[in-house]
C-alpha positions as CSV (number, residue, x, y, z in Angstrom):
1,M,129.8,115.1,100.0
2,T,131.0,111.7,100.7
3,N,128.8,108.6,101.6
4,A,129.9,108.8,105.1
5,Q,128.3,112.1,105.5
6,Y,124.9,111.0,104.4
7,T,123.5,108.8,107.4
8,S,119.7,108.6,106.5
9,L,117.4,108.6,103.5
10,E,116.1,112.2,104.5
11,E,119.7,113.4,104.1
12,Y,119.9,112.1,100.6
13,I,116.4,113.6,99.6
14,R,117.6,117.0,101.1
15,Q,121.2,117.1,100.0
16,G,121.6,114.4,97.3
17,E,122.0,114.6,93.6
18,P,118.9,114.1,91.7
19,S,119.2,110.7,91.1
20,Q,120.0,110.0,94.6
21,K,117.1,111.8,95.7
22,A,114.8,109.7,93.5
23,K,116.2,106.5,94.8
24,A,115.9,107.6,98.4
25,S,112.4,108.7,97.9
26,I,111.4,105.5,96.6
27,W,113.1,103.4,99.5
28,R,111.5,105.8,101.9
29,T,108.1,104.7,100.4
30,A,108.9,101.1,100.3
31,I,110.0,101.1,103.9
32,G,107.1,103.2,105.1
33,L,104.7,100.7,103.5
34,Q,105.9,98.1,106.0
35,A,103.9,99.9,108.7
36,V,100.5,98.7,107.4
37,D,101.5,95.4,109.0
38,G,103.3,96.9,112.0
39,L,106.7,95.8,110.4
40,K,110.1,97.5,110.8
41,T,113.1,97.3,108.6
42,S,116.7,96.4,109.8
43,E,119.7,98.9,110.2
44,Y,121.3,96.4,107.9
45,L,118.8,97.2,105.2
46,K,119.0,100.9,105.6
47,Q,122.9,100.7,105.2
48,T,122.5,98.6,102.0
49,A,119.9,100.8,100.6
50,C,122.5,103.8,100.9
51,K,125.0,101.8,99.0
52,H,122.2,101.4,96.2
53,I,121.3,105.1,96.3
54,E,125.1,106.1,95.9
55,G,125.3,103.8,92.8
56,K,127.7,101.3,94.4
57,I,125.4,98.4,93.9
58,D,122.3,97.7,91.9
59,I,118.9,96.7,93.2
60,D,119.4,92.8,92.4
61,E,122.7,93.0,94.5
62,V,120.6,94.6,97.2
63,R,118.2,91.7,97.2
64,D,121.0,89.0,97.2
65,L,122.9,90.8,100.1
66,I,119.6,90.8,102.3
67,K,118.9,87.2,101.4
68,S,122.6,86.2,102.3
69,Y,122.6,88.3,105.3
70,Y,119.5,86.4,107.1
71,Q,120.9,83.0,105.7
72,S,124.1,83.4,107.4
73,K,123.0,85.3,110.5
74,T,123.9,83.3,113.7
75,N,122.4,85.4,116.5
76,R,118.6,85.1,116.1
77,E,116.4,87.8,117.5
78,P,112.7,87.3,118.6
79,D,111.5,89.6,115.8
80,D,113.8,88.3,113.0
81,E,111.0,86.8,110.9
82,E,109.0,90.1,110.8
83,T,112.3,92.0,110.1
84,Q,113.4,89.8,107.3
85,E,109.8,90.1,105.8
86,A,110.2,94.0,106.0
87,D,113.6,94.0,104.5
88,K,113.0,91.8,101.7
89,V,109.5,93.4,100.7
90,S,111.1,96.8,100.8
91,A,113.7,95.8,98.4
92,N,111.2,94.1,96.2
93,I,109.1,97.3,96.1
94,T,111.9,99.5,95.5
95,K,112.8,97.5,92.4
96,I,109.2,97.7,91.3
97,L,108.6,101.3,91.8
98,S,112.1,102.0,90.0
99,S,110.5,100.8,86.9
100,E,107.7,102.6,84.9
101,S,106.0,99.3,83.6
102,L,102.5,98.4,84.6
103,D,100.2,95.6,83.6
104,F,96.9,97.0,84.2
105,S,95.0,93.8,84.5
106,A,93.8,91.1,87.0
107,K,96.6,89.0,85.8
108,G,99.2,91.9,86.4
109,Y,97.8,92.7,89.9
110,I,98.2,89.0,90.8
111,A,101.7,89.2,89.3
112,L,102.6,92.1,91.3
113,H,101.9,90.5,94.5
114,R,104.3,87.7,93.4
115,R,106.9,90.4,92.7
116,I,106.4,92.1,96.0
117,F,106.5,89.1,98.2
118,D,109.1,87.1,96.3
119,G,111.3,85.2,98.7
120,V,109.0,85.9,101.6
121,F,105.6,84.2,101.0
122,T,105.4,80.6,99.6
123,H,101.9,81.7,98.4
124,A,103.3,84.9,96.7
125,G,101.1,85.5,93.6
126,R,98.5,83.0,94.6
127,V,94.9,84.1,95.0
128,R,93.5,82.9,98.3
129,D,91.2,79.8,98.2
130,Y,89.6,80.5,101.7
131,D,87.4,83.2,103.3
132,I,88.8,85.6,105.8
133,T,87.9,88.0,108.4
134,K,90.2,90.6,110.4
135,K,89.7,92.2,113.6
136,E,90.3,96.1,113.4
137,W,91.1,98.4,116.1
138,V,89.3,101.2,114.3
139,L,86.1,99.0,114.1
140,D,86.1,98.0,117.8
141,N,87.5,94.6,116.7
142,D,84.9,94.1,114.0
143,T,85.8,93.3,110.6
144,V,85.2,94.4,107.0
145,H,83.4,91.9,104.9
146,Y,85.8,90.8,102.3
147,L,84.7,89.1,99.2
148,N,84.2,85.4,99.3
149,W,87.1,83.4,97.7
150,E,85.0,82.0,94.8
151,D,84.6,85.3,93.4
152,L,87.8,86.9,93.8
153,R,89.3,86.5,90.0
154,P,86.1,87.6,88.4
155,A,85.6,90.6,90.6
156,L,89.4,91.7,89.9
157,D,88.7,91.3,86.2
158,F,85.3,93.2,86.4
159,D,86.7,96.1,88.5
160,I,89.9,96.6,86.5
161,G,88.1,96.2,83.4
162,Q,85.6,98.9,84.3
163,E,88.4,101.3,85.2
164,R,90.0,100.6,81.9
165,Q,87.1,101.9,80.1
166,F,86.8,104.9,82.4
167,S,87.6,108.4,80.8
168,Y,89.2,111.1,83.1
169,Q,88.6,113.8,80.1
170,G,86.8,116.8,81.3
171,I,86.2,115.8,84.9
172,D,86.9,118.2,87.7
173,S,89.2,117.6,90.8
174,D,86.3,116.6,93.1
175,Q,85.0,114.0,90.6
176,L,88.4,112.6,89.9
177,I,89.1,112.2,93.7
178,A,86.0,110.6,94.3
179,H,86.4,108.0,91.4
180,I,90.1,107.2,92.4
181,T,89.0,106.7,95.8
182,K,86.0,104.2,95.0
183,F,88.3,102.2,92.6
184,V,91.1,101.8,95.0
185,S,88.9,100.9,97.9
186,G,87.0,98.4,95.6
187,I,90.2,96.6,94.7
188,W,91.3,96.5,98.3
189,Q,87.9,95.2,99.5
190,I,88.3,92.1,97.2
191,H,91.3,91.2,99.3
192,A,92.7,88.8,96.8
193,F,95.3,87.3,98.8
194,G,95.8,85.8,102.1
195,E,98.4,88.5,103.3
196,G,99.9,91.4,101.8
197,N,96.8,93.1,100.2
198,T,97.4,96.6,101.4
199,R,101.0,96.8,100.2
200,T,100.0,95.3,96.8
201,T,97.1,97.9,96.4
202,A,99.6,100.8,97.5
203,V,101.9,99.8,95.0
204,F,99.3,99.1,92.2
205,T,97.9,102.5,92.8
206,I,101.1,104.5,92.7
207,L,102.0,102.8,89.4
208,Y,98.5,103.4,88.0
209,L,98.5,106.9,89.0
210,R,102.0,107.4,87.5
211,D,100.4,105.8,84.2
212,L,97.7,108.3,84.3
213,G,100.3,111.1,84.2
214,F,100.1,112.2,87.8
215,K,103.3,113.1,89.5
216,V,102.8,111.1,92.5
217,E,105.0,112.3,95.6
218,N,106.0,109.3,97.5
219,D,105.9,111.1,100.9
220,M,102.3,110.4,101.5
221,F,102.7,106.6,101.5
222,A,105.9,106.8,103.3
223,E,104.4,108.8,106.2
224,H,100.7,107.7,106.2
225,S,100.7,104.1,105.2
226,W,98.9,103.0,108.3
227,Y,96.3,105.8,107.8
228,F,95.9,104.7,104.5
229,R,95.2,101.2,105.3
230,K,92.7,102.1,108.1
231,A,91.0,104.7,105.5
232,L,90.4,101.7,103.4
233,V,88.8,99.9,106.2
234,R,86.5,102.7,106.9
235,A,85.5,103.1,103.2
236,N,84.4,99.4,103.3
237,Y,82.6,99.0,106.6
238,R,79.0,99.6,107.4
239,N,77.0,98.3,110.4
240,A,73.2,99.4,110.3
241,V,72.7,98.4,114.1
242,K,75.6,100.7,115.1
243,N,74.4,103.4,112.5
244,I,77.5,103.4,110.7
245,D,77.6,103.6,106.8
246,Y,80.6,103.4,104.5
247,N,82.7,106.5,104.7
248,F,84.8,107.6,102.0
249,V,85.9,110.9,103.4
250,Y,89.2,109.6,105.0
251,L,90.6,108.1,101.8
252,E,89.4,111.1,99.8
253,R,91.5,113.3,102.1
254,F,94.4,111.1,101.6
255,F,94.2,111.3,97.9
256,R,93.4,115.1,98.0
257,N,96.8,115.6,99.7
258,L,98.4,113.3,97.4
259,L,97.1,114.5,94.2
260,L,96.1,118.1,94.7
261,G,98.7,119.3,97.3
262,E,96.1,119.9,100.0
263,G,96.8,119.7,103.7
264,W,94.3,117.7,105.4
265,D,95.5,116.5,108.9
266,L,95.7,112.7,108.5
267,R,95.6,111.6,112.3
268,N,95.0,108.0,113.0
269,R,92.7,108.7,115.9
270,Y,90.2,110.3,113.5
271,L,89.5,106.9,111.8
272,H,88.1,105.1,114.9
273,I,84.2,104.6,114.5
274,H,83.9,106.2,117.8
275,T,86.1,109.3,117.4
276,T,84.9,113.0,118.3
277,D,83.6,115.2,115.6
278,E,87.0,116.9,115.6
279,W,87.9,115.4,112.2
280,K,84.7,116.8,110.8
281,T,85.6,120.4,111.3
282,Q,89.4,120.3,111.0
283,P,90.5,122.7,108.4
284,N,92.4,122.0,105.2
285,L,95.8,123.1,106.2
286,A,97.1,123.8,102.6
287,T,96.0,127.3,102.0
288,R,97.6,126.6,98.5
289,T,101.1,127.0,99.3
290,S,102.1,124.2,97.2
291,T,101.2,123.8,93.6
292,P,98.5,121.1,92.7
293,Q,100.1,117.9,91.1
294,V,97.5,118.1,88.2
295,P,95.4,120.8,86.5
296,H,91.6,121.3,86.9
297,K,90.6,119.5,83.8
298,Y,92.3,116.2,83.1
299,P,93.3,114.8,79.7
300,T,92.3,111.3,78.5
301,S,95.1,108.9,79.7
């Protein structure tokens, strides 16, 4: 088929050559992750991504074209600033996820933020020096208590250092999911940066899971990035007055689908603190039609 017959990333994933499928899957994830902040990419970005998937340009040329596109654009739209962010960050994430490299350290995590938001934030790669709160719809406009700014770097060093020493040898699938869930939610709760924490955590998680040997399917992050963020919120929120405790089940279901091939129904409405009990009783839809991405027992990474 010619390029003219491929009009969407989904078509490359369904019908393209193996290398095209791989590139399209990464682009789909990078674009999908923008939803965590309610951002949407431009049609120009998608057209340029197709050229990259076809092998006509490399990823650095994609980034240069996007930069030039916004520099030369004369007709400004109200949402141009947000769209530009989504476009540039999507291209940056695509470059990162196309590589197998990972610096699994606090320094590497901070550098990852710089790489993701290069050309977007002036504070890319800079740890925040102020405290933050964020009103969340799922919490009825309450906020998670994020770590105070003075302790950010020591907390990153500690959490990543502890994870580096953890052995996955001999643990079963439930133990693995519980451990990954708590590690990822802890890194996110630190909220090391003023902006871009969820996208940084997501990319870091994908790279780390790959490094551990997991075959991470990008569709979960592409299709459920908003759910992923709100599941992180619920895992880090408690309110004794409202009888609400930390709840890891939402994030665990995300990772069970991602790593074990299960089929939990990840509906955004389940994440609200006043949702019905439907989320408790909804079944695992997998019925094991797909093969788990990992064996029952896990080797040491």
